[in-house]
A tleap script that builds the chain and sets N, CA, C and O, in Angstrom:
source leaprc.protein.ff14SB
mol = sequence {
  NMET GLU TYR LYS VAL VAL PRO PHE VAL ALA
  THR LEU ASN GLN GLN GLN GLN ASN THR SER
  ILE ALA ALA GLN GLN LEU GLU ASP LEU ILE
  LYS ASN TYR VAL SER HIE GLY TRP GLU TYR
  VAL ARG VAL GLU SER VAL SER THR TYR VAL
  GLN PRO ASP GLU GLY CYS PHE GLY ILE GLY
  ALA LYS GLN GLY PHE MET ALA SER TYR GLN
  MET VAL VAL PHE SER LYS GLU ASN HIE CVAL
}
set mol.1.N position { 0.850 -1.176 0.000 }
set mol.1.CA position { 0.000 0.000 0.000 }
set mol.1.C position { 0.894 1.237 0.000 }
set mol.1.O position { 1.889 1.298 0.722 }
set mol.2.N position { 0.538 2.188 -0.792 }
set mol.2.CA position { 1.262 3.452 -0.887 }
set mol.2.C position { 0.343 4.562 -0.379 }
set mol.2.O position { -0.865 4.535 -0.613 }
set mol.3.N position { 0.926 5.535 0.316 }
set mol.3.CA position { 0.134 6.647 0.849 }
set mol.3.C position { 0.672 7.973 0.347 }
set mol.3.O position { 1.864 8.115 0.072 }
set mol.4.N position { -0.220 8.934 0.232 }
set mol.4.CA position { 0.139 10.309 -0.130 }
set mol.4.C position { -0.627 11.221 0.810 }
set mol.4.O position { -1.832 11.058 1.001 }
set mol.5.N position { 0.077 12.182 1.397 }
set mol.5.CA position { -0.545 13.151 2.296 }
set mol.5.C position { -0.285 14.540 1.721 }
set mol.5.O position { 0.865 14.915 1.493 }
set mol.6.N position { -1.351 15.302 1.488 }
set mol.6.CA position { -1.220 16.639 0.910 }
set mol.6.C position { -1.904 17.659 1.815 }
set mol.6.O position { -2.954 17.371 2.390 }
set mol.7.N position { -1.317 18.846 1.944 }
set mol.7.CA position { -1.943 19.877 2.775 }
set mol.7.C position { -3.189 20.437 2.104 }
set mol.7.O position { -3.275 20.510 0.878 }
set mol.8.N position { -4.145 20.830 2.927 }
set mol.8.CA position { -5.348 21.485 2.414 }
set mol.8.C position { -5.561 22.775 3.181 }
set mol.8.O position { -5.699 22.773 4.404 }
set mol.9.N position { -5.586 23.881 2.441 }
set mol.9.CA position { -5.892 25.192 3.003 }
set mol.9.C position { -6.942 25.817 2.105 }
set mol.9.O position { -6.677 26.100 0.937 }
set mol.10.N position { -8.119 26.030 2.639 }
set mol.10.CA position { -9.172 26.670 1.861 }
set mol.10.C position { -8.839 28.146 1.678 }
set mol.10.O position { -8.305 28.785 2.585 }
set mol.11.N position { -9.153 28.684 0.506 }
set mol.11.CA position { -8.927 30.090 0.208 }
set mol.11.C position { -10.274 30.755 -0.005 }
set mol.11.O position { -11.001 30.429 -0.944 }
set mol.12.N position { -10.596 31.683 0.871 }
set mol.12.CA position { -11.868 32.399 0.794 }
set mol.12.C position { -11.601 33.888 0.658 }
set mol.12.O position { -10.601 34.396 1.164 }
set mol.13.N position { -12.503 34.587 -0.031 }
set mol.13.CA position { -12.371 36.042 -0.083 }
set mol.13.C position { -13.439 36.668 0.817 }
set mol.13.O position { -14.357 35.984 1.269 }
set mol.14.N position { -13.316 37.941 1.067 }
set mol.14.CA position { -14.196 38.628 2.011 }
set mol.14.C position { -15.661 38.623 1.578 }
set mol.14.O position { -16.547 38.598 2.433 }
set mol.15.N position { -15.935 38.645 0.289 }
set mol.15.CA position { -17.317 38.697 -0.191 }
set mol.15.C position { -18.002 37.334 -0.166 }
set mol.15.O position { -19.229 37.271 -0.088 }
set mol.16.N position { -17.239 36.245 -0.232 }
set mol.16.CA position { -17.828 34.903 -0.319 }
set mol.16.C position { -17.330 34.012 0.801 }
set mol.16.O position { -17.024 32.843 0.565 }
set mol.17.N position { -17.244 34.527 1.992 }
set mol.17.CA position { -16.685 33.783 3.118 }
set mol.17.C position { -17.735 32.834 3.690 }
set mol.17.O position { -18.448 33.192 4.626 }
set mol.18.N position { -17.834 31.632 3.136 }
set mol.18.CA position { -18.738 30.636 3.704 }
set mol.18.C position { -18.179 29.236 3.499 }
set mol.18.O position { -17.276 29.018 2.691 }
set mol.19.N position { -18.732 28.307 4.241 }
set mol.19.CA position { -18.187 26.952 4.247 }
set mol.19.C position { -18.434 26.189 2.951 }
set mol.19.O position { -17.703 25.246 2.651 }
set mol.20.N position { -19.437 26.571 2.182 }
set mol.20.CA position { -19.693 25.834 0.944 }
set mol.20.C position { -18.538 25.999 -0.048 }
set mol.20.O position { -18.251 25.082 -0.817 }
set mol.21.N position { -17.888 27.138 -0.037 }
set mol.21.CA position { -16.738 27.350 -0.935 }
set mol.21.C position { -15.558 26.500 -0.474 }
set mol.21.O position { -14.873 25.891 -1.295 }
set mol.22.N position { -15.320 26.456 0.832 }
set mol.22.CA position { -14.247 25.614 1.364 }
set mol.22.C position { -14.528 24.146 1.059 }
set mol.22.O position { -13.617 23.402 0.696 }
set mol.23.N position { -15.777 23.731 1.202 }
set mol.23.CA position { -16.156 22.350 0.908 }
set mol.23.C position { -15.924 22.031 -0.573 }
set mol.23.O position { -15.460 20.940 -0.905 }
set mol.24.N position { -16.240 22.961 -1.451 }
set mol.24.CA position { -16.037 22.745 -2.890 }
set mol.24.C position { -14.551 22.617 -3.209 }
set mol.24.O position { -14.166 21.802 -4.046 }
set mol.25.N position { -13.715 23.415 -2.549 }
set mol.25.CA position { -12.271 23.322 -2.770 }
set mol.25.C position { -11.730 21.969 -2.316 }
set mol.25.O position { -10.871 21.387 -2.979 }
set mol.26.N position { -12.231 21.469 -1.188 }
set mol.26.CA position { -11.808 20.150 -0.716 }
set mol.26.C position { -12.290 19.065 -1.672 }
set mol.26.O position { -11.546 18.135 -1.987 }
set mol.27.N position { -13.527 19.182 -2.131 }
set mol.27.CA position { -14.066 18.205 -3.090 }
set mol.27.C position { -13.242 18.191 -4.373 }
set mol.27.O position { -12.949 17.121 -4.907 }
set mol.28.N position { -12.869 19.355 -4.868 }
set mol.28.CA position { -12.057 19.434 -6.091 }
set mol.28.C position { -10.692 18.779 -5.888 }
set mol.28.O position { -10.199 18.087 -6.778 }
set mol.29.N position { -10.078 18.993 -4.720 }
set mol.29.CA position { -8.800 18.365 -4.419 }
set mol.29.C position { -8.933 16.846 -4.429 }
set mol.29.O position { -8.114 16.145 -5.023 }
set mol.30.N position { -9.969 16.349 -3.767 }
set mol.30.CA position { -10.196 14.898 -3.712 }
set mol.30.C position { -10.438 14.340 -5.107 }
set mol.30.O position { -9.849 13.321 -5.469 }
set mol.31.N position { -11.292 14.985 -5.898 }
set mol.31.CA position { -11.582 14.519 -7.265 }
set mol.31.C position { -10.315 14.477 -8.115 }
set mol.31.O position { -10.135 13.555 -8.911 }
set mol.32.N position { -9.436 15.469 -7.952 }
set mol.32.CA position { -8.194 15.513 -8.713 }
set mol.32.C position { -7.329 14.290 -8.424 }
set mol.32.O position { -6.834 13.649 -9.352 }
set mol.33.N position { -7.142 13.963 -7.148 }
set mol.33.CA position { -6.294 12.820 -6.794 }
set mol.33.C position { -6.963 11.494 -7.147 }
set mol.33.O position { -6.288 10.552 -7.563 }
set mol.34.N position { -8.272 11.413 -6.987 }
set mol.34.CA position { -8.995 10.187 -7.349 }
set mol.34.C position { -8.860 9.930 -8.856 }
set mol.34.O position { -8.731 8.781 -9.279 }
set mol.35.N position { -8.890 10.988 -9.659 }
set mol.35.CA position { -8.754 10.819 -11.112 }
set mol.35.C position { -7.363 10.324 -11.510 }
set mol.35.O position { -7.167 9.865 -12.636 }
set mol.36.N position { -6.397 10.415 -10.593 }
set mol.36.CA position { -5.037 9.916 -10.839 }
set mol.36.C position { -4.782 8.583 -10.139 }
set mol.36.O position { -3.632 8.183 -9.957 }
set mol.37.N position { -5.860 7.894 -9.747 }
set mol.37.CA position { -5.727 6.550 -9.194 }
set mol.37.C position { -5.598 6.470 -7.687 }
set mol.37.O position { -5.435 5.376 -7.147 }
set mol.38.N position { -5.667 7.595 -6.991 }
set mol.38.CA position { -5.576 7.586 -5.536 }
set mol.38.C position { -6.959 7.422 -4.930 }
set mol.38.O position { -7.952 7.864 -5.507 }
set mol.39.N position { -7.024 6.791 -3.776 }
set mol.39.CA position { -8.287 6.624 -3.060 }
set mol.39.C position { -8.271 7.523 -1.828 }
set mol.39.O position { -7.322 7.499 -1.045 }
set mol.40.N position { -9.327 8.313 -1.664 }
set mol.40.CA position { -9.429 9.197 -0.500 }
set mol.40.C position { -9.561 8.354 0.762 }
set mol.40.O position { -10.344 7.404 0.791 }
set mol.41.N position { -8.801 8.691 1.811 }
set mol.41.CA position { -8.863 7.986 3.086 }
set mol.41.C position { -9.536 8.854 4.139 }
set mol.41.O position { -10.557 8.461 4.703 }
set mol.42.N position { -8.971 10.038 4.413 }
set mol.42.CA position { -9.540 10.923 5.430 }
set mol.42.C position { -8.781 12.257 5.467 }
set mol.42.O position { -7.756 12.434 4.808 }
set mol.43.N position { -9.326 13.185 6.263 }
set mol.43.CA position { -8.649 14.450 6.547 }
set mol.43.C position { -8.136 14.363 7.975 }
set mol.43.O position { -8.873 13.986 8.886 }
set mol.44.N position { -6.869 14.715 8.164 }
set mol.44.CA position { -6.235 14.696 9.482 }
set mol.44.C position { -5.842 16.119 9.868 }
set mol.44.O position { -5.459 16.918 9.013 }
set mol.45.N position { -5.936 16.422 11.138 }
set mol.45.CA position { -5.467 17.697 11.659 }
set mol.45.C position { -4.121 17.458 12.330 }
set mol.45.O position { -3.991 16.583 13.186 }
set mol.46.N position { -3.121 18.243 11.935 }
set mol.46.CA position { -1.780 18.125 12.493 }
set mol.46.C position { -1.448 19.440 13.189 }
set mol.46.O position { -1.509 20.506 12.577 }
set mol.47.N position { -1.097 19.361 14.467 }
set mol.47.CA position { -0.738 20.557 15.232 }
set mol.47.C position { 0.758 20.565 15.497 }
set mol.47.O position { 1.372 19.518 15.700 }
set mol.48.N position { 1.327 21.748 15.491 }
set mol.48.CA position { 2.747 21.891 15.763 }
set mol.48.C position { 2.994 23.198 16.507 }
set mol.48.O position { 2.207 24.140 16.409 }
set mol.49.N position { 4.080 23.243 17.240 }
set mol.49.CA position { 4.454 24.465 17.935 }
set mol.49.C position { 5.477 25.210 17.092 }
set mol.49.O position { 6.518 24.656 16.740 }
set mol.50.N position { 5.186 26.453 16.770 }
set mol.50.CA position { 6.108 27.299 16.021 }
set mol.50.C position { 6.962 28.049 17.037 }
set mol.50.O position { 6.445 28.797 17.867 }
set mol.51.N position { 8.259 27.843 16.964 }
set mol.51.CA position { 9.204 28.430 17.917 }
set mol.51.C position { 9.154 29.958 17.864 }
set mol.51.O position { 8.904 30.538 16.808 }
set mol.52.N position { 9.393 30.609 19.012 }
set mol.52.CA position { 9.435 32.072 19.015 }
set mol.52.C position { 10.625 32.582 18.207 }
set mol.52.O position { 11.626 31.884 18.045 }
set mol.53.N position { 10.501 33.789 17.711 }
set mol.53.CA position { 11.572 34.453 16.970 }
set mol.53.C position { 12.079 35.584 17.857 }
set mol.53.O position { 11.337 36.515 18.169 }
set mol.54.N position { 13.332 35.502 18.258 }
set mol.54.CA position { 13.900 36.488 19.191 }
set mol.54.C position { 14.097 37.859 18.546 }
set mol.54.O position { 14.235 38.858 19.251 }
set mol.55.N position { 14.112 37.914 17.223 }
set mol.55.CA position { 14.354 39.186 16.553 }
set mol.55.C position { 15.808 39.602 16.689 }
set mol.55.O position { 16.610 38.878 17.279 }
set mol.56.N position { 16.143 40.726 16.165 }
set mol.56.CA position { 17.506 41.261 16.250 }
set mol.56.C position { 17.575 42.190 17.461 }
set mol.56.O position { 16.979 43.267 17.457 }
set mol.57.N position { 18.300 41.773 18.493 }
set mol.57.CA position { 18.399 42.521 19.745 }
set mol.57.C position { 17.028 42.712 20.396 }
set mol.57.O position { 16.805 43.690 21.110 }
set mol.58.N position { 16.113 41.776 20.146 }
set mol.58.CA position { 14.773 41.859 20.733 }
set mol.58.C position { 13.797 42.692 19.926 }
set mol.58.O position { 12.604 42.709 20.229 }
set mol.59.N position { 14.281 43.384 18.903 }
set mol.59.CA position { 13.403 44.205 18.056 }
set mol.59.C position { 12.717 43.285 17.050 }
set mol.59.O position { 13.373 42.511 16.354 }
set mol.60.N position { 11.423 43.377 16.984 }
set mol.60.CA position { 10.650 42.543 16.066 }
set mol.60.C position { 10.455 41.128 16.567 }
set mol.60.O position { 10.102 40.240 15.791 }
set mol.61.N position { 10.680 40.902 17.862 }
set mol.61.CA position { 10.508 39.564 18.439 }
set mol.61.C position { 9.049 39.110 18.313 }
set mol.61.O position { 8.125 39.918 18.400 }
set mol.62.N position { 8.865 37.819 18.110 }
set mol.62.CA position { 7.523 37.238 17.990 }
set mol.62.C position { 7.423 36.061 18.942 }
set mol.62.O position { 8.353 35.263 19.060 }
set mol.63.N position { 6.300 35.961 19.612 }
set mol.63.CA position { 6.070 34.846 20.528 }
set mol.63.C position { 5.831 33.556 19.753 }
set mol.63.O position { 5.385 33.582 18.606 }
set mol.64.N position { 6.132 32.430 20.390 }
set mol.64.CA position { 5.804 31.139 19.808 }
set mol.64.C position { 4.301 30.916 19.867 }
set mol.64.O position { 3.595 31.556 20.647 }
set mol.65.N position { 3.823 30.005 19.040 }
set mol.65.CA position { 2.384 29.737 19.019 }
set mol.65.C position { 2.113 28.346 18.464 }
set mol.65.O position { 2.970 27.739 17.823 }
set mol.66.N position { 0.925 27.860 18.717 }
set mol.66.CA position { 0.475 26.584 18.162 }
set mol.66.C position { -0.164 26.843 16.800 }
set mol.66.O position { -0.919 27.801 16.634 }
set mol.67.N position { 0.139 25.998 15.841 }
set mol.67.CA position { -0.455 26.095 14.506 }
set mol.67.C position { -1.083 24.755 14.166 }
set mol.67.O position { -0.537 23.703 14.501 }
set mol.68.N position { -2.218 24.793 13.509 }
set mol.68.CA position { -2.915 23.572 13.122 }
set mol.68.C position { -3.072 23.547 11.607 }
set mol.68.O position { -3.430 24.550 10.991 }
set mol.69.N position { -2.801 22.396 11.020 }
set mol.69.CA position { -2.876 22.236 9.567 }
set mol.69.C position { -3.772 21.053 9.237 }
set mol.69.O position { -3.817 20.070 9.976 }
set mol.70.N position { -4.487 21.157 8.120 }
set mol.70.CA position { -5.331 20.063 7.647 }
set mol.70.C position { -4.585 19.324 6.537 }
set mol.70.O position { -4.088 19.935 5.591 }
set mol.71.N position { -4.517 18.012 6.668 }
set mol.71.CA position { -3.837 17.169 5.684 }
set mol.71.C position { -4.837 16.150 5.140 }
set mol.71.O position { -5.589 15.539 5.899 }
set mol.72.N position { -4.838 15.977 3.840 }
set mol.72.CA position { -5.725 15.017 3.195 }
set mol.72.C position { -4.910 13.770 2.882 }
set mol.72.O position { -3.853 13.848 2.256 }
set mol.73.N position { -5.410 12.619 3.323 }
set mol.73.CA position { -4.698 11.348 3.168 }
set mol.73.C position { -5.329 10.543 2.037 }
set mol.73.O position { -6.547 10.375 1.982 }
set mol.74.N position { -4.487 10.050 1.141 }
set mol.74.CA position { -4.896 9.195 0.037 }
set mol.74.C position { -4.081 7.912 0.080 }
set mol.74.O position { -2.983 7.886 0.636 }
set mol.75.N position { -4.616 6.855 -0.503 }
set mol.75.CA position { -3.871 5.592 -0.592 }
set mol.75.C position { -4.011 5.023 -2.002 }
set mol.75.O position { -4.906 5.385 -2.765 }
set mol.76.N position { -3.083 4.113 -2.313 }
set mol.76.CA position { -3.093 3.459 -3.619 }
set mol.76.C position { -2.466 2.091 -3.448 }
set mol.76.O position { -1.464 1.950 -2.746 }
set mol.77.N position { -3.041 1.087 -4.079 }
set mol.77.CA position { -2.473 -0.257 -4.053 }
set mol.77.C position { -1.232 -0.282 -4.921 }
set mol.77.O position { -1.230 0.251 -6.031 }
set mol.78.N position { -0.164 -0.908 -4.409 }
set mol.78.CA position { 1.046 -1.120 -5.199 }
set mol.78.C position { 0.809 -2.283 -6.152 }
set mol.78.O position { 0.396 -3.364 -5.730 }
set mol.79.N position { 1.062 -2.067 -7.402 }
set mol.79.CA position { 0.931 -3.142 -8.398 }
set mol.79.C position { 2.319 -3.516 -8.872 }
set mol.79.O position { 2.872 -2.906 -9.787 }
set mol.80.N position { 2.873 -4.542 -8.224 }
set mol.80.CA position { 4.237 -4.967 -8.547 }
set mol.80.C position { 4.202 -6.213 -9.405 }
set mol.80.O position { 5.253 -6.730 -9.785 }
savepdb mol mol.pdb
quit
């Protein structure tokens, strides 16, 4: 079994900010990979801690924070 994990970030504009557009973008991503022989498995949320940036002499310093990313998982049977 072979797996592929791709990031998913919905892009919305201020005039059309609703979940149906995000859902359509996810559907299009899934359809694209399925058309190339991949099978959709699931969407996973991956969280990570982004280290603080000390800046130059403390100027422009940024605090660390938690970031969450959505990853779409696909699988494909190996045909050897």
